[in-house]
C-alpha positions, 0 to 999 in steps of 0.5 A: 507470462506471469508478472509478480510484485511484492510489497508490505501491506502498508496503512492507507497506501499511496497511489504508487502501491496500487499502480504496482498492483494494476500492473501485476498478475500476482501481488505478494503481501510481504507480511512476514517482513520485519516491522519498520518504525517510521516507515509506511507500515502503520502511517500515511498522509491525508490532505487537510485545509492546512496542508497535510497530516500524518495519521499513525496507528500506534503499535506494540512492536520490538526490533524483531517483530514481523509485520503480521505479528505487530499488534495495535495499541488499542489503549490509545484513542487512535481510531476515533481520531483517524475517523474524525480526521478523515471525515472532517477533511474530506467532508466537502470532497465530490465523492465523500458520500461514496466512501464515508460509510466504509470509513465509519465502519472501518474505524468502528471495528476493533482490529488487534493486528496491524496487518488486518486493518491494512489488508481490509483497506487495501481490499476495499480500494482494489474493489473500487479501482477494479484491480483483479490481481491475485493476492498471496501472503509471503508467510504462506510461501515458506521462504526462509531466505532474506533480502534479494534472495527472498524476493528471488525465491518468491518469484521462482515459487510463483514461476514469475517471468517478470518482477516489478520492483521499486527503485529505492530499496532495489538500487542497494539490495537487489542482485540483478544477475541472479534474476537474469540467471533465472530468466526473470526480467526486472521492471523498475517502477519509477512512479510519476505521481499524477496531478488530479483535482484536490481539495484545500488549495494547491495540489500536494502529491504523495497522499494516501489513495483515499485522497484520490478516491474522495476527490476523483471517484470513478475517475480514479482508475483511469487516472492511475492507468494513465500515470507513468512509471518511467 
């Protein structure tokens, strides 16, 4: 049985992104999808002592720019700000020392394309969580369809038996009968966010995955494994 999931490689993704990875055999980075402004392609939340803050990578993108074409606007002083914000707000976290060197090296490196820094972060987290699913890029699969037809074609190319879908986009766009006709089972991931030890007061969900890593370290994988998707 081959279980496939498909998702844009976002910036500092949340826990649900990696839960989907854990449950997949093949995970496709939808890197040739259109870049979405005010979505999660180039931004995410981290926990702060005053609540949370949204870290956003400035980009140079137009209406038809795909994610793998989206350039970072390095005329802005964003990398230093992101590095300082992460290191400052997690400096007292139990597992700060385990990840601070990656954060420092990440933001000291210059990235021209958004997809490159996003995949660098994702690959680091996969290693820390012992996620071993195969990674493919949709831009390498030569799929011309759009929307639900695109998802289905990717699944067919990969001989998928099961497709793991989110719930929000799928409710309006996924053509369920088409998948059924092709003997592909759809499993909807309705991710139930786990509660874990967190700095800075009352727990706030939906932070970047780095919040979990800094706070729970080597317990992070188990926390995600035990989280519900029903």
